[in-house]
DRENLUM-116321 format. One record per atom (N, C-alpha, C): chain; x negated, y, z; residue in three letters; atom name. Coordinates in steps of 0.2 Angstrom, whole numbers. Atoms other than C-alpha are relative to their C-alpha. Layout:
N
('A'; (X; Y; Z); 'ala'; 'CA');
...
***
This chain:
177
('A'; (1; 4; -7); 'ala'; 'N');
('A'; (223; -147; 567); 'ala'; 'CA');
('A'; (0; -7; -1); 'ala'; 'C');
('A'; (0; 8; 1); 'arg'; 'N');
('A'; (228; -164; 560); 'arg'; 'CA');
('A'; (-6; -3; -3); 'arg'; 'C');
('A'; (6; 2; 3); 'leu'; 'N');
('A'; (213; -165; 550); 'leu'; 'CA');
('A'; (-6; -2; 5); 'leu'; 'C');
('A'; (6; 1; -5); 'phe'; 'N');
('A'; (201; -163; 565); 'phe'; 'CA');
('A'; (3; -4; 6); 'phe'; 'C');
('A'; (-4; 4; -5); 'arg'; 'N');
('A'; (214; -172; 576); 'arg'; 'CA');
('A'; (0; 3; 7); 'arg'; 'C');
('A'; (0; -4; -6); 'arg'; 'N');
('A'; (210; -159; 590); 'arg'; 'CA');
('A'; (1; 7; -2); 'arg'; 'C');
('A'; (-1; -7; 1); 'arg'; 'N');
('A'; (216; -141; 590); 'arg'; 'CA');
('A'; (-6; 4; 1); 'arg'; 'C');
('A'; (6; -4; -1); 'ser'; 'N');
('A'; (200; -135; 598); 'ser'; 'CA');
('A'; (-5; 0; -5); 'ser'; 'C');
('A'; (5; 1; 6); 'val'; 'N');
('A'; (189; -142; 584); 'val'; 'CA');
('A'; (3; 4; -6); 'val'; 'C');
('A'; (-3; -4; 6); 'ala'; 'N');
('A'; (201; -134; 571); 'ala'; 'CA');
('A'; (-1; 7; 1); 'ala'; 'C');
('A'; (1; -7; -1); 'leu'; 'N');
('A'; (200; -117; 579); 'leu'; 'CA');
('A'; (-7; 2; 0); 'leu'; 'C');
('A'; (8; -1; 0); 'ala'; 'N');
('A'; (181; -118; 581); 'ala'; 'CA');
('A'; (-2; 0; -7); 'ala'; 'C');
('A'; (1; 0; 7); 'ala'; 'N');
('A'; (180; -122; 563); 'ala'; 'CA');
('A'; (2; 6; -4); 'ala'; 'C');
('A'; (-3; -6; 3); 'gly'; 'N');
('A'; (191; -108; 558); 'gly'; 'CA');
('A'; (-3; 6; 2); 'gly'; 'C');
('A'; (4; -6; -3); 'leu'; 'N');
('A'; (182; -96; 569); 'leu'; 'CA');
('A'; (-7; 0; -3); 'leu'; 'C');
('A'; (7; 0; 3); 'gly'; 'N');
('A'; (165; -101; 562); 'gly'; 'CA');
('A'; (1; 2; -8); 'gly'; 'C');
('A'; (-1; -2; 7); 'ala'; 'N');
('A'; (172; -99; 544); 'ala'; 'CA');
('A'; (1; 8; 0); 'ala'; 'C');
('A'; (-2; -7; 0); 'ala'; 'N');
('A'; (179; -82; 549); 'ala'; 'CA');
('A'; (-6; 5; 1); 'ala'; 'C');
('A'; (5; -4; -2); 'leu'; 'N');
('A'; (163; -76; 556); 'leu'; 'CA');
('A'; (-7; -1; -4); 'leu'; 'C');
('A'; (6; 2; 4); 'asp'; 'N');
('A'; (151; -83; 543); 'asp'; 'CA');
('A'; (-2; 6; -5); 'asp'; 'C');
('A'; (1; -6; 3); 'pro'; 'N');
('A'; (142; -68; 536); 'pro'; 'CA');
('A'; (0; 0; -8); 'pro'; 'C');
('A'; (-1; 1; 7); 'ser'; 'N');
('A'; (141; -75; 518); 'ser'; 'CA');
('A'; (7; 0; -2); 'ser'; 'C');
('A'; (-7; -1; 2); 'leu'; 'N');
('A'; (160; -77; 517); 'leu'; 'CA');
('A'; (3; 7; 1); 'leu'; 'C');
('A'; (-3; -7; -1); 'ile'; 'N');
('A'; (163; -60; 524); 'ile'; 'CA');
('A'; (-3; 4; -5); 'ile'; 'C');
('A'; (3; -4; 5); 'phe'; 'N');
('A'; (151; -52; 511); 'phe'; 'CA');
('A'; (4; -2; -7); 'phe'; 'C');
('A'; (-3; 2; 6); 'val'; 'N');
('A'; (159; -62; 497); 'val'; 'CA');
('A'; (8; 2; 0); 'val'; 'C');
('A'; (-7; -2; 0); 'ser'; 'N');
('A'; (177; -58; 503); 'ser'; 'CA');
('A'; (1; 7; -2); 'ser'; 'C');
('A'; (-1; -7; 2); 'ser'; 'N');
('A'; (174; -39; 499); 'ser'; 'CA');
('A'; (-1; 1; -7); 'ser'; 'C');
('A'; (2; 0; 8); 'asp'; 'N');
('A'; (169; -43; 481); 'asp'; 'CA');
('A'; (6; -2; -4); 'asp'; 'C');
('A'; (-6; 2; 5); 'val'; 'N');
('A'; (183; -42; 468); 'val'; 'CA');
('A'; (-3; -4; -5); 'val'; 'C');
('A'; (2; 5; 5); 'gln'; 'N');
('A'; (181; -57; 457); 'gln'; 'CA');
('A'; (6; -3; -3); 'gln'; 'C');
('A'; (-6; 3; 4); 'thr'; 'N');
('A'; (192; -65; 444); 'thr'; 'CA');
('A'; (1; -7; 2); 'thr'; 'C');
('A'; (-1; 7; -1); 'glu'; 'N');
('A'; (189; -83; 449); 'glu'; 'CA');
('A'; (6; -2; 4); 'glu'; 'C');
('A'; (-6; 2; -4); 'pro'; 'N');
('A'; (202; -84; 463); 'pro'; 'CA');
('A'; (7; 1; -4); 'pro'; 'C');
('A'; (-6; -1; 4); 'leu'; 'N');
('A'; (215; -77; 452); 'leu'; 'CA');
('A'; (1; -5; -6); 'leu'; 'C');
('A'; (0; 4; 6); 'phe'; 'N');
('A'; (210; -87; 437); 'phe'; 'CA');
('A'; (2; -7; 3); 'phe'; 'C');
('A'; (-2; 6; -3); 'leu'; 'N');
('A'; (211; -103; 448); 'leu'; 'CA');
('A'; (7; -1; 2); 'leu'; 'C');
('A'; (-7; 0; -2); 'leu'; 'N');
('A'; (228; -99; 455); 'leu'; 'CA');
('A'; (4; 0; -6); 'leu'; 'C');
('A'; (-4; 0; 6); 'leu'; 'N');
('A'; (235; -95; 438); 'leu'; 'CA');
('A'; (-1; -7; -4); 'leu'; 'C');
('A'; (1; 6; 4); 'leu'; 'N');
('A'; (227; -111; 430); 'leu'; 'CA');
('A'; (4; -6; 4); 'leu'; 'C');
('A'; (-4; 5; -4); 'leu'; 'N');
('A'; (234; -122; 444); 'leu'; 'CA');
('A'; (7; 1; 0); 'leu'; 'C');
('A'; (-8; -1; 0); 'ala'; 'N');
('A'; (251; -114; 444); 'ala'; 'CA');
('A'; (2; -2; -7); 'ala'; 'C');
('A'; (-2; 2; 7); 'ser'; 'N');
('A'; (252; -117; 425); 'ser'; 'CA');
('A'; (0; -7; -1); 'ser'; 'C');
('A'; (-1; 7; 0); 'gly'; 'N');
('A'; (248; -135; 427); 'gly'; 'CA');
('A'; (5; -3; 4); 'gly'; 'C');
('A'; (-5; 2; -4); 'phe'; 'N');
('A'; (260; -137; 441); 'phe'; 'CA');
('A'; (7; 1; -3); 'phe'; 'C');
('A'; (-6; -1; 4); 'leu'; 'N');
('A'; (274; -129; 431); 'leu'; 'CA');
('A'; (1; -4; -6); 'leu'; 'C');
('A'; (0; 5; 6); 'leu'; 'N');
('A'; (270; -140; 416); 'leu'; 'CA');
('A'; (2; -7; 3); 'leu'; 'C');
('A'; (-2; 6; -3); 'leu'; 'N');
('A'; (272; -155; 427); 'leu'; 'CA');
('A'; (7; 0; 3); 'leu'; 'C');
('A'; (-7; 0; -2); 'val'; 'N');
('A'; (288; -149; 434); 'val'; 'CA');
('A'; (5; 0; -6); 'val'; 'C');
('A'; (-4; 0; 7); 'cys'; 'N');
('A'; (294; -145; 416); 'cys'; 'CA');
('A'; (1; -7; -2); 'cys'; 'C');
('A'; (-1; 6; 2); 'val'; 'N');
('A'; (291; -163; 412); 'val'; 'CA');
('A'; (4; -5; 5); 'val'; 'C');
('A'; (-3; 4; -5); 'asp'; 'N');
('A'; (297; -171; 428); 'asp'; 'CA');
('A'; (8; 1; 0); 'asp'; 'C');
('A'; (-7; -2; 1); 'arg'; 'N');
('A'; (314; -162; 427); 'arg'; 'CA');
('A'; (1; 3; -7); 'arg'; 'C');
('A'; (0; -3; 6); 'pro'; 'N');
('A'; (316; -159; 409); 'pro'; 'CA');
('A'; (3; 7; 0); 'pro'; 'C');
('A'; (-2; -7; 0); 'ser'; 'N');
('A'; (317; -140; 409); 'ser'; 'CA');
('A'; (-4; 4; -5); 'ser'; 'C');
('A'; (3; -4; 4); 'ser'; 'N');
('A'; (312; -129; 395); 'ser'; 'CA');
('A'; (-2; 7; 3); 'ser'; 'C');
('A'; (2; -6; -4); 'asn'; 'N');
('A'; (312; -114; 407); 'asn'; 'CA');
('A'; (-6; -1; 3); 'asn'; 'C');
('A'; (6; 1; -4); 'phe'; 'N');
('A'; (298; -121; 417); 'phe'; 'CA');
('A'; (-6; -1; -6); 'phe'; 'C');
('A'; (5; 1; 6); 'gly'; 'N');
('A'; (289; -125; 400); 'gly'; 'CA');
('A'; (-2; 7; -2); 'gly'; 'C');
('A'; (2; -7; 2); 'val'; 'N');
('A'; (290; -107; 395); 'val'; 'CA');
('A'; (-4; 4; 5); 'val'; 'C');
('A'; (3; -3; -5); 'leu'; 'N');
('A'; (285; -101; 412); 'leu'; 'CA');
('A'; (-8; -3; 1); 'leu'; 'C');
('A'; (7; 3; 0); 'ser'; 'N');
('A'; (270; -113; 412); 'ser'; 'CA');
('A'; (-5; 3; -6); 'ser'; 'C');
('A'; (4; -3; 5); 'gly'; 'N');
('A'; (264; -106; 395); 'gly'; 'CA');
('A'; (-1; 7; 1); 'gly'; 'C');
('A'; (1; -7; -2); 'ile'; 'N');
('A'; (266; -88; 401); 'ile'; 'CA');
('A'; (-5; 1; 5); 'ile'; 'C');
('A'; (5; 0; -6); 'val'; 'N');
('A'; (256; -92; 417); 'val'; 'CA');
('A'; (-7; -2; -3); 'val'; 'C');
('A'; (7; 2; 3); 'leu'; 'N');
('A'; (242; -100; 406); 'leu'; 'CA');
('A'; (-2; 6; -4); 'leu'; 'C');
('A'; (2; -6; 4); 'ala'; 'N');
('A'; (242; -84; 395); 'ala'; 'CA');
('A'; (-3; 5; 5); 'ala'; 'C');
('A'; (3; -4; -4); 'leu'; 'N');
('A'; (239; -74; 410); 'leu'; 'CA');
('A'; (-7; -2; 3); 'leu'; 'C');
('A'; (6; 3; -2); 'ala'; 'N');
('A'; (225; -86; 415); 'ala'; 'CA');
('A'; (-5; 2; -6); 'ala'; 'C');
('A'; (4; -2; 6); 'cys'; 'N');
('A'; (218; -83; 397); 'cys'; 'CA');
('A'; (-2; 7; 0); 'cys'; 'C');
('A'; (2; -7; 0); 'leu'; 'N');
('A'; (218; -65; 399); 'leu'; 'CA');
('A'; (-4; 2; 6); 'leu'; 'C');
('A'; (5; 0; -6); 'thr'; 'N');
('A'; (209; -67; 416); 'thr'; 'CA');
('A'; (-7; -2; -2); 'thr'; 'C');
('A'; (6; 3; 2); 'arg'; 'N');
('A'; (196; -78; 409); 'arg'; 'CA');
('A'; (1; -4; -7); 'arg'; 'C');
('A'; (-2; 3; 7); 'pro'; 'N');
('A'; (196; -82; 390); 'pro'; 'CA');
('A'; (-2; -8; 0); 'pro'; 'C');
('A'; (1; 8; 0); 'ser'; 'N');
('A'; (189; -100; 394); 'ser'; 'CA');
('A'; (6; -4; 1); 'ser'; 'C');
('A'; (-7; 4; -1); 'ala'; 'N');
('A'; (207; -105; 399); 'ala'; 'CA');
('A'; (3; -2; -7); 'ala'; 'C');
('A'; (-3; 2; 7); 'leu'; 'N');
('A'; (211; -105; 380); 'leu'; 'CA');
('A'; (-2; -8; -1); 'leu'; 'C');
('A'; (1; 7; 2); 'ala'; 'N');
('A'; (203; -122; 380); 'ala'; 'CA');
('A'; (5; -5; 3); 'ala'; 'C');
('A'; (-6; 4; -3); 'met'; 'N');
('A'; (218; -128; 391); 'met'; 'CA');
('A'; (6; 0; -4); 'met'; 'C');
('A'; (-6; -1; 4); 'ala'; 'N');
('A'; (230; -123; 378); 'ala'; 'CA');
('A'; (3; -6; -3); 'ala'; 'C');
('A'; (-3; 6; 3); 'pro'; 'N');
('A'; (231; -140; 369); 'pro'; 'CA');
('A'; (3; -4; 5); 'pro'; 'C');
('A'; (-3; 4; -6); 'leu'; 'N');
('A'; (236; -148; 386); 'leu'; 'CA');
('A'; (8; 2; 0); 'leu'; 'C');
('A'; (-7; -1; -1); 'leu'; 'N');
('A'; (253; -139; 384); 'leu'; 'CA');
('A'; (4; -4; -4); 'leu'; 'C');
('A'; (-4; 5; 4); 'val'; 'N');
('A'; (258; -152; 371); 'val'; 'CA');
('A'; (0; -7; 4); 'val'; 'C');
('A'; (0; 7; -4); 'ala'; 'N');
('A'; (256; -166; 385); 'ala'; 'CA');
('A'; (7; -3; 1); 'ala'; 'C');
('A'; (-7; 3; -1); 'pro'; 'N');
('A'; (275; -168; 387); 'pro'; 'CA');
('A'; (1; -5; -6); 'pro'; 'C');
('A'; (-1; 5; 5); 'leu'; 'N');
('A'; (274; -177; 370); 'leu'; 'CA');
('A'; (-2; -7; 2); 'leu'; 'C');
('A'; (2; 6; -2); 'ala'; 'N');
('A'; (265; -191; 379); 'ala'; 'CA');
('A'; (4; -4; 5); 'ala'; 'C');
('A'; (-5; 3; -5); 'asp'; 'N');
('A'; (279; -194; 392); 'asp'; 'CA');
('A'; (5; -4; -4); 'asp'; 'C');
('A'; (-5; 5; 4); 'arg'; 'N');
('A'; (289; -209; 386); 'arg'; 'CA');
('A'; (6; -1; 4); 'arg'; 'C');
('A'; (-6; 1; -3); 'arg'; 'N');
('A'; (303; -207; 398); 'arg'; 'CA');
('A'; (6; 3; -3); 'arg'; 'C');
('A'; (-5; -4; 4); 'tyr'; 'N');
('A'; (312; -195; 386); 'tyr'; 'CA');
('A'; (0; -2; -7); 'tyr'; 'C');
('A'; (0; 1; 7); 'pro'; 'N');
('A'; (317; -196; 368); 'pro'; 'CA');
('A'; (-5; 5; -3); 'pro'; 'C');
('A'; (5; -4; 3); 'pro'; 'N');
('A'; (305; -189; 356); 'pro'; 'CA');
('A'; (2; 7; -1); 'pro'; 'C');
('A'; (-3; -7; 1); 'arg'; 'N');
('A'; (316; -174; 352); 'arg'; 'CA');
('A'; (-1; 4; 6); 'arg'; 'C');
('A'; (0; -4; -6); 'ala'; 'N');
('A'; (317; -169; 370); 'ala'; 'CA');
('A'; (-7; 2; 2); 'ala'; 'C');
('A'; (7; -1; -1); 'arg'; 'N');
('A'; (298; -171; 372); 'arg'; 'CA');
('A'; (-3; 6; -4); 'arg'; 'C');
('A'; (2; -5; 5); 'ala'; 'N');
('A'; (295; -160; 357); 'ala'; 'CA');
('A'; (3; 7; 2); 'ala'; 'C');
('A'; (-3; -6; -2); 'his'; 'N');
('A'; (307; -147; 364); 'his'; 'CA');
('A'; (-4; 3; 6); 'his'; 'C');
('A'; (4; -3; -6); 'leu'; 'N');
('A'; (297; -146; 381); 'leu'; 'CA');
('A'; (-7; 2; -2); 'leu'; 'C');
('A'; (7; -2; 2); 'ala'; 'N');
('A'; (280; -145; 372); 'ala'; 'CA');
('A'; (1; 7; -4); 'ala'; 'C');
('A'; (-1; -6; 4); 'ala'; 'N');
('A'; (287; -132; 360); 'ala'; 'CA');
('A'; (1; 6; 5); 'ala'; 'C');
('A'; (-2; -5; -5); 'ser'; 'N');
('A'; (294; -122; 375); 'ser'; 'CA');
('A'; (-6; 3; 3); 'ser'; 'C');
('A'; (6; -2; -3); 'ala'; 'N');
('A'; (277; -122; 383); 'ala'; 'CA');
('A'; (-5; 4; -4); 'ala'; 'C');
('A'; (4; -4; 5); 'leu'; 'N');
('A'; (268; -116; 367); 'leu'; 'CA');
('A'; (3; 7; -1); 'leu'; 'C');
('A'; (-3; -6; 1); 'leu'; 'N');
('A'; (281; -103; 365); 'leu'; 'CA');
('A'; (-1; 5; 6); 'leu'; 'C');
('A'; (1; -5; -6); 'gly'; 'N');
('A'; (278; -96; 383); 'gly'; 'CA');
('A'; (-7; 2; -1); 'gly'; 'C');
('A'; (7; -2; 1); 'leu'; 'N');
('A'; (259; -96; 379); 'leu'; 'CA');
('A'; (0; 6; -6); 'leu'; 'C');
('A'; (0; -5; 5); 'ala'; 'N');
('A'; (263; -86; 363); 'ala'; 'CA');
('A'; (3; 7; 2); 'ala'; 'C');
('A'; (-4; -6; -3); 'leu'; 'N');
('A'; (275; -74; 372); 'leu'; 'CA');
('A'; (-5; 4; 5); 'leu'; 'C');
('A'; (4; -3; -5); 'gly'; 'N');
('A'; (262; -71; 386); 'gly'; 'CA');
('A'; (-6; 3; -4); 'gly'; 'C');
('A'; (6; -3; 4); 'leu'; 'N');
('A'; (247; -67; 373); 'leu'; 'CA');
('A'; (2; 5; -5); 'leu'; 'C');
('A'; (-2; -5; 5); 'phe'; 'N');
('A'; (258; -57; 361); 'phe'; 'CA');
('A'; (-2; 7; 1); 'phe'; 'C');
('A'; (1; -7; -1); 'pro'; 'N');
('A'; (257; -40; 369); 'pro'; 'CA');
('A'; (-7; 2; 0); 'pro'; 'C');
('A'; (7; -2; 0); 'trp'; 'N');
('A'; (238; -41; 371); 'trp'; 'CA');
('A'; (-3; -1; -7); 'trp'; 'C');
('A'; (3; 0; 7); 'val'; 'N');
('A'; (235; -47; 353); 'val'; 'CA');
('A'; (3; 6; -4); 'val'; 'C');
('A'; (-3; -6; 4); 'leu'; 'N');
('A'; (247; -33; 347); 'leu'; 'CA');
('A'; (-4; 6; 2); 'leu'; 'C');
('A'; (4; -6; -3); 'arg'; 'N');
('A'; (237; -20; 358); 'arg'; 'CA');
('A'; (-7; -1; -4); 'arg'; 'C');
('A'; (7; 1; 3); 'asn'; 'N');
('A'; (220; -27; 351); 'asn'; 'CA');
('A'; (1; 2; -8); 'asn'; 'C');
('A'; (-1; -1; 7); 'ala'; 'N');
('A'; (227; -26; 333); 'ala'; 'CA');
('A'; (1; 8; -1); 'ala'; 'C');
('A'; (-1; -7; 0); 'val'; 'N');
('A'; (232; -8; 336); 'val'; 'CA');
('A'; (-6; 4; 1); 'val'; 'C');
('A'; (6; -4; -2); 'val'; 'N');
('A'; (217; -2; 345); 'val'; 'CA');
('A'; (-6; -2; -5); 'val'; 'C');
('A'; (6; 2; 4); 'tyr'; 'N');
('A'; (203; -12; 335); 'tyr'; 'CA');
('A'; (2; -1; -7); 'tyr'; 'C');
('A'; (-2; 2; 7); 'arg'; 'N');
('A'; (213; -15; 318); 'arg'; 'CA');
('A'; (-3; -6; -2); 'arg'; 'C');
('A'; (2; 7; 2); 'asp'; 'N');
('A'; (208; -33; 319); 'asp'; 'CA');
('A'; (3; -5; 4); 'asp'; 'C');
('A'; (-3; 5; -4); 'phe'; 'N');
('A'; (214; -49; 325); 'phe'; 'CA');
('A'; (-5; -3; 6); 'phe'; 'C');
('A'; (5; 2; -5); 'ile'; 'N');
('A'; (206; -52; 342); 'ile'; 'CA');
('A'; (5; -3; 5); 'ile'; 'C');
('A'; (-5; 3; -4); 'leu'; 'N');
('A'; (215; -65; 353); 'leu'; 'CA');
('A'; (0; 2; 7); 'leu'; 'C');
('A'; (0; -3; -7); 'val'; 'N');
('A'; (210; -61; 371); 'val'; 'CA');
('A'; (-7; 4; 1); 'val'; 'C');
('A'; (6; -4; -2); 'ser'; 'N');
('A'; (192; -55; 371); 'ser'; 'CA');
('A'; (-5; 1; -6); 'ser'; 'C');
('A'; (4; -2; 6); 'asp'; 'N');
('A'; (180; -46; 359); 'asp'; 'CA');
('A'; (-8; -1; 1); 'asp'; 'C');
('A'; (8; 0; -1); 'val'; 'N');
('A'; (163; -50; 367); 'val'; 'CA');
('A'; (-3; -7; -1); 'val'; 'C');
('A'; (3; 7; 1); 'gly'; 'N');
('A'; (161; -68; 362); 'gly'; 'CA');
('A'; (-6; 0; -4); 'gly'; 'C');
('A'; (6; 0; 5); 'gly'; 'N');
('A'; (149; -64; 348); 'gly'; 'CA');
('A'; (-6; 3; 3); 'gly'; 'C');
('A'; (6; -3; -4); 'leu'; 'N');
('A'; (139; -52; 359); 'leu'; 'CA');
('A'; (-3; -4; 5); 'leu'; 'C');
('A'; (3; 4; -5); 'asn'; 'N');
('A'; (137; -64; 373); 'asn'; 'CA');
('A'; (-4; -5; -3); 'asn'; 'C');
('A'; (3; 5; 3); 'thr'; 'N');
('A'; (132; -77; 361); 'thr'; 'CA');
('A'; (-7; 3; -3); 'thr'; 'C');
('A'; (6; -3; 3); 'tyr'; 'N');
('A'; (119; -65; 353); 'tyr'; 'CA');
('A'; (-5; 1; 6); 'tyr'; 'C');
('A'; (4; -1; -5); 'leu'; 'N');
('A'; (113; -60; 370); 'leu'; 'CA');
('A'; (-3; -6; 4); 'leu'; 'C');
('A'; (2; 6; -3); 'gly'; 'N');
('A'; (112; -77; 377); 'gly'; 'CA');
('A'; (-5; -4; -4); 'gly'; 'C');
('A'; (5; 5; 4); 'asn'; 'N');
('A'; (102; -85; 363); 'asn'; 'CA');
('A'; (-5; 5; -4); 'asn'; 'C');
('A'; (5; -4; 3); 'gly'; 'N');
('A'; (92; -70; 357); 'gly'; 'CA');
('A'; (-7; 0; 3); 'gly'; 'C');
('A'; (6; 0; -2); 'gln'; 'N');
('A'; (74; -66; 359); 'gln'; 'CA');
('A'; (-1; 3; 7); 'gln'; 'C');
('A'; (1; -3; -6); 'ser'; 'N');
('A'; (76; -55; 374); 'ser'; 'CA');
('A'; (2; -5; 6); 'ser'; 'C');
('A'; (-2; 5; -5); 'met'; 'N');
('A'; (84; -70; 384); 'met'; 'CA');
('A'; (-6; -4; 1); 'met'; 'C');
('A'; (5; 4; -1); 'arg'; 'N');
('A'; (69; -80; 381); 'arg'; 'CA');
('A'; (-6; 3; 5); 'arg'; 'C');
('A'; (5; -4; -4); 'arg'; 'N');
('A'; (58; -66; 389); 'arg'; 'CA');
('A'; (3; 0; 7); 'arg'; 'C');
('A'; (-3; -1; -7); 'phe'; 'N');
('A'; (70; -66; 404); 'phe'; 'CA');
('A'; (-3; -5; 5); 'phe'; 'C');
('A'; (3; 6; -4); 'phe'; 'N');
('A'; (63; -83; 410); 'phe'; 'CA');
('A'; (-7; 1; 2); 'phe'; 'C');
('A'; (7; -1; -2); 'asp'; 'N');
('A'; (46; -76; 411); 'asp'; 'CA');
('A'; (-1; 6; 5); 'asp'; 'C');
('A'; (1; -6; -5); 'leu'; 'N');
('A'; (50; -61; 423); 'leu'; 'CA');
('A'; (-2; -3; 7); 'leu'; 'C');
('A'; (3; 2; -6); 'arg'; 'N');
('A'; (41; -61; 439); 'arg'; 'CA');
('A'; (1; 5; 6); 'arg'; 'C');
('A'; (-1; -5; -5); 'ser'; 'N');
('A'; (45; -45; 448); 'ser'; 'CA');
('A'; (7; 4; -2); 'ser'; 'C');
('A'; (-6; -5; 1); 'arg'; 'N');
('A'; (59; -32; 450); 'arg'; 'CA');
('A'; (-1; 5; -5); 'arg'; 'C');
('A'; (2; -5; 5); 'glu'; 'N');
('A'; (50; -20; 439); 'glu'; 'CA');
('A'; (0; -3; -7); 'glu'; 'C');
('A'; (0; 4; 7); 'asp'; 'N');
('A'; (48; -33; 425); 'asp'; 'CA');
('A'; (8; 0; -2); 'asp'; 'C');
('A'; (-7; 1; 1); 'tyr'; 'N');
('A'; (67; -36; 427); 'tyr'; 'CA');
('A'; (3; 7; -3); 'tyr'; 'C');
('A'; (-3; -7; 2); 'glu'; 'N');
('A'; (72; -17; 426); 'glu'; 'CA');
('A'; (-3; 2; -7); 'glu'; 'C');
('A'; (3; -1; 6); 'arg'; 'N');
('A'; (60; -15; 411); 'arg'; 'CA');
('A'; (3; -4; -6); 'arg'; 'C');
('A'; (-3; 5; 5); 'trp'; 'N');
('A'; (67; -30; 402); 'trp'; 'CA');
('A'; (8; 2; -1); 'trp'; 'C');
('A'; (-7; -2; 0); 'ala'; 'N');
('A'; (85; -24; 406); 'ala'; 'CA');
('A'; (1; 6; -5); 'ala'; 'C');
('A'; (0; -6; 3); 'ala'; 'N');
('A'; (82; -7; 399); 'ala'; 'CA');
('A'; (-2; -1; -8); 'ala'; 'C');
('A'; (2; 2; 7); 'glu'; 'N');
('A'; (73; -14; 383); 'glu'; 'CA');
('A'; (6; -4; -3); 'glu'; 'C');
('A'; (-5; 4; 3); 'thr'; 'N');
('A'; (87; -27; 380); 'thr'; 'CA');
('A'; (6; 5; -1); 'thr'; 'C');
('A'; (-6; -5; 1); 'asp'; 'N');
('A'; (101; -13; 382); 'asp'; 'CA');
('A'; (-2; 4; -6); 'asp'; 'C');
('A'; (1; -4; 5); 'arg'; 'N');
('A'; (92; -2; 370); 'arg'; 'CA');
('A'; (0; -4; -7); 'arg'; 'C');
('A'; (0; 4; 6); 'ala'; 'N');
('A'; (89; -16; 357); 'ala'; 'CA');
('A'; (7; -2; -2); 'ala'; 'C');
('A'; (-7; 2; 1); 'thr'; 'N');
('A'; (107; -22; 359); 'thr'; 'CA');
('A'; (4; 6; -3); 'thr'; 'C');
('A'; (-3; -6; 3); 'arg'; 'N');
('A'; (114; -4; 356); 'arg'; 'CA');
('A'; (-2; 1; -7); 'arg'; 'C');
('A'; (3; -1; 7); 'ala'; 'N');
('A'; (103; -2; 341); 'ala'; 'CA');
('A'; (3; -5; -5); 'ala'; 'C');
('A'; (-3; 6; 4); 'arg'; 'N');
('A'; (109; -19; 334); 'arg'; 'CA');
('A'; (7; 1; -2); 'arg'; 'C');
('A'; (-7; -1; 1); 'val'; 'N');
('A'; (127; -15; 337); 'val'; 'CA');
('A'; (1; 6; -5); 'val'; 'C');
('A'; (0; -6; 4); 'ala'; 'N');
('A'; (125; 2; 329); 'ala'; 'CA');
('A'; (-1; -2; -7); 'ala'; 'C');
('A'; (2; 2; 7); 'gln'; 'N');
('A'; (117; -6; 314); 'gln'; 'CA');
('A'; (5; -4; -3); 'gln'; 'C');
('A'; (-5; 5; 3); 'leu'; 'N');
('A'; (130; -19; 312); 'leu'; 'CA');
('A'; (7; 4; -2); 'leu'; 'C');
('A'; (-6; -4; 1); 'thr'; 'N');
('A'; (144; -6; 313); 'thr'; 'CA');
('A'; (0; 6; -5); 'thr'; 'C');
('A'; (1; -6; 5); 'ala'; 'N');
('A'; (136; 7; 301); 'ala'; 'CA');
('A'; (2; -2; -7); 'ala'; 'C');
***
């Protein structure tokens, strides 16, 4: 209500958002983005708390939460180098800063370890968080994707999807044989 300066305007805005059909439709969809964003922001907040009051416990927690974000969406791995940000804070001696950065990296390793171990047992290979990176690169840059942009009807799309699925399965079978 403070943002709008009047309670009636704030209630009207809230009611409008609550009754918006597109927001109602999307709210019933299970998506990873809200969880990912929550975990990513929580990790950043915990890292800031770790540096503000030098606490390796918060560093470990920040790394674990970032690991959960990585398991939610593998693109969060790009944020892993930021866990060494405490090294740049000049308020503390270098040894303390290194300890904070190491604790955050330890948390990331502890959070990812069970999943990496599971992947090693199941797939007998080192797979950090996701095994579809190569497939997605192949699909996104292959010949079938170029034809996607020429589609004009629903029937064309369904035919394209079936052909792409058959070709991808054949290619994967060929590579694994």
